[in-house]
N, C-alpha and C positions, 0 to 999 in steps of 0.2 A: 479256449486251452480248457483240454480236457484233463483231468487226474486221475491215477492211476488209481482203484478203490481200495482198500482196508481191508486187512483179512477181517471176514463175520465171527461171532460169536461164538460159532458151531468151530469154526478153525480155531479159533483160542483152546480153547475146549480142546481139541484132537491136538495140537501143541503141547500143554502142558501135559498130558496124556503120555506123550511120547518120550520128552524129557524124564519123565519120573521114573522111565525104565531102557531098557538098555537102546541106546540108539541104534537106528535104523536108517536105510537109505531115504527110508520118507520122510522120518522126522527132518532129519540134515536138509532135504530138499527142500521143504515147507519153511524151516525156518530160516535159510537162505531167501527164498523166498518174499518171506517178511518182512526181511531186513534190507534187501535192495528196494521195498515199497515204501520203503522209506526213507529210504535215504534220496528216492525217486522223488518224494513229495516236498524234501526239506531244499530240492535243486530247486524246484517248481515256488516254492514258496518264497527263496530268496529276494525276484525280482519284486513280486508283490509286497514282499515288507519294504526293499528302498522307494518299488511308487508310494505308496502309504507314509514314509519319512517324507519323502519331496512333497507329496500334498500335504502336509503338517505344515514342513515349512514355509511353503508357500502362502500357505491359510494366514500364520504368523507372524511372514511378512506384510501380506495384501492392509491384514489390521491393524500393522503401526502405519502404515501407511496412510491409512482412513482416520487414525487417531490424530496423526498429526497438525499442526495449527497451519492455515494455510498463510502460505510466502505473497501478500497482495502486495503492492507499491503504495501503501496505504500511510507512513507518518511521516506529516510534513513540521517543519520548523520553523521559525524564523530567528535570522538574527541578527546582529548588528547594530541594537538600540542599546543594549549596556553597557558601552568598550568596554575595557583590557580584560574588566572580569569573567564576562564570559567565554574569554579566548579565541582563539584564533577560531577563522570559517577552516583549516586544515583543521583544529581536535574536534571541533564539530560534526565533521565527517567522520571522524577516526572513533569516536563513539561507539559506531555499527548498529545508533537507533534508526536512521531516519533513511527515506528514500527521496527524497528530496529535501532543498535547504532554500530557503526563501532570503531574500539579503536585502535588510528594508534599511533608506529608502532610498530613490531619486524625485523628488519635488523640484517645481515650478516650471513644470509642463507648460508648450503651448501662448500662446498673443505674443509672441516675440518676447517672453522672460526669459532667463539665464537660466538653465536646468542645475540641481543644485542635489547635490549628494550627501546626506544626511549616514552617515556610518561613525557613531559617536565612539571616538575615541580609536577609529580605524584608520579613518584617510587625512587627509591634509587638504582642509579642503578650501585654501590659499591656488595652490596651484593646483589642485583638481583630480589628482593625483592617487591611488592605493597600491598599493605592491600585496594585490591579491591573488595574480593569476599563477600564480605557481600551485596556490590553494585550489583553487577552481578547478586547475586541471586534476590535481591531484584527487580532487569530488568526485570529479566525474571520472577518472580511472576505478575510483573505489563502487561504479555505475551505480552513482548520485548523480539525482539532478541540481543545478543550484541557477535559481529564475529572480529574476527584479522586481523586483515589488517596486511598482510606480503609487504615487498620488492622485486619487482625481482632482486636478487643480482643472477651474473653468476651461474650456474648450470655445476660439471664436466663431467657431466656420468647417466646413469637411477638411479643405484646403489646411489650415489651420494642423486639425488631424492627421491628416495627411504630411506634414513638413515633421510633425512630433515623433511616427512614423519610421519616417526617413531617418529621425537623428537618433533613435533608439535602435535599425537596423542596421546600422554606419559603424555606432561608438558601441554598440555592447553585446551585440548579435552579429552575421556572417559578414556584413559588411567592411568598407572598408576607411577607415577616419584616421589624420594623423593626432585626433586626442583625442585616443582610446582610453579610457581612464584605469581600466583592465590591461590594459596592453594587446595581446596578441589572443587572448584569453577569448574564447565564446561562448555566453550564454546561455544556457538549456530554452529561457524563454520568459516574459513577463508574466512579472503576478499584477492585476488590476485591482487595485483597495479601493473598492465602492464604496463612500461613506450616505450618498445617496441615490434612490431610484434613476428619477428622473438626470441624467446629465447628458447634455446636450453636445451631440456628434463624437461621443465613445462606441460609439457604434460603427461609428466610419474608422474611426483608430481599431477596431475590434479587425476591422473588416480587411482595413489596408494591411497589419501587420498579416495577417490569414494571408494575404494575396503570396507572399515573401516564400508560402511553402508549397508553389504550385509555379513557380518562375526562380529567384534566383539559388532557394533555397534546397531544390529539388536538386539543380545540379553541383552541390559545395555536399550534397549526403547528411545539413544538421537542418533535422523537423524541429522546427519552431512551435513552442508549449504553449498554449495559451491556459491560463487563471486567474481565475478572480476570488477574491474578499467577500462577502455584500453579509449587512446585517440581515438582523431574523427579519422575514416579515412579519407583518400584528395581523392581527382577526380580521377576514374579508381582501385582504387584498388579492389581486389577481393575475399579478406581473412582478415580473422583480425587472423590470423597466429597458429598456432598447438596449445595452449593451448584451443585457444576460441574453435576449430574446433572440440577438444574430443566433443563434446555434454554434457561434465558434471555439466555445470554452471547452479545453480538456475536463476542466474541472472544477467544480465551484465548493469554495465553502464557506458552509453558512456558521453563522455565532450561537451558537448553544448554551445554555446557562441553568442550571435551577432554581426555578421562581416558583409560586406557588400564586400567582395576581395570575396567571392565564393571558397576560399582556400581549404575548409574543406568542405567533404557534411553533416554533422550532424550542419551546423551552419544558424539560422537565420536573415537573410535580408529584414525583413518586407512585403517577399511573401510570406504569408504560400501557397498556391498553391507549391510553388516550392521546398519550408521545407518540406512539404508530399510525393510529389516525392519523393525527395531526402530519407526521411525516409523510403519507401518500397525499396529501394533502396539497401542501406547499414543496415534494418533489414533484409534482407534474408542473408545477410553473414554470422550471427549470431546465433549458434543452440542454443541457449539456453531458459531455462525457460520465463524471461521477461524480455524486456528493459527498463533499466531505465538513463533518460537523469541527468547529470550531471555536478550538476551549481554550483556555489559559493555564497556565499551569500550574498557577498558587492561584489564592483567594485574594493576594496584594493585586494582583492584575485582575481581578475580577469585575467588572463595571455593574454588572447584575448579580444574579444566581451563581455561584463556585459547583463544580460536578465534581467530587471526590473520587476518584479511583476507584477504591470501589465501588460503589456504585456504576458509576461507567462500565468496571468488568461484571462486576454479578447482577444488570438489570438492564442496562442498555446494550450493551455491543452484543452478547447473545441473539438478540431478537434483529438490529438493524443489521448486522452482518450478514443476515439471511437477504437481506434486500439486492434488488441486482446495480441497483441504480449504489448503494454505498459503496465510496470508495477509503475511506480512512477518516483520520484525526491530522486537523494541520493546530499544531499548538504554538502558544506562543505562552513564553520565547526560551529558549538556550541557554538564557541565565537563570529561567527561575523553575527551569527543567531539569538543570542541573539542581538545584535549590533544595530541588519536591522529590525527584525518584520520579515524574507523573511519566510519561514515558517504558521508563524498565516497569514500571509495576503495572501496565495496561498493553504493554508489546507483547503476550504471549496471545489475549483474546484478539489483535487487532491482524497480526499477521498469521 
């Protein structure tokens, strides 16, 4: 685009000269040309100004988007072990703090034992029923995954693992049974509570459950998620056990705490460099989709050291969130989170 030329200095002097004298036709004509040129220039500048305003606006929007925290599927919590004081499952999902809730727990699995739901104060263990189906659906409609924690009781054989997988599928997932504790509500997945690395046949259990994703689950449209909670590995460990090594888990939560003894690889001793070197070491042992930091929400439930929210937020999360392996945090528990406000303090750093 070519703009019309402005009058030269000489032209302006001529305009001043003619203005001081009797106006001639030439002076009037020249003054008219100047006014016309100014008007044309203003008209040409309007789109340029508008474009500049639009660019400025886009830059502001872009900067705001870049500064906004990531909204990751990142904050999980355990619910079900602290009785009525922790509130209902619906109330947990209604806090808008969590991306998924692990309802804990189902015990006594395998080897012909009768499974037991242990939801303290939330279920009637005598008739094996829980009035939680509406709460489960409420959470899921809110975009929150609800998964069942199973305690790692010993399994006796591969067939035993298969029977347990069928039981879980038919009673809690997309299968069918006349004795479903949660009625027709379908949970999103199973969380393995692994207490030791070498659990015979739990790799088979993971495989049998995962198989439902390629058969029955695909026709029902419900994807089955597999998660695991695992103790922090000790220095020198080279494996997380046969179950984790199946590489079938969507996420694995590793217990982490504040400790200066360096007795566990994923504890934090105040040196972020050492922690990240350790992170890179032990996360290579976990062939899972994402790694979560398992954290107590209060020092009262911390078996080892407790990482305060401000330390986690200012020292650890700014570093681990840069890792492609990092998935989020898994907090124990809803009851203690209510007491301390732990996830409220860290949510802006994780999400």
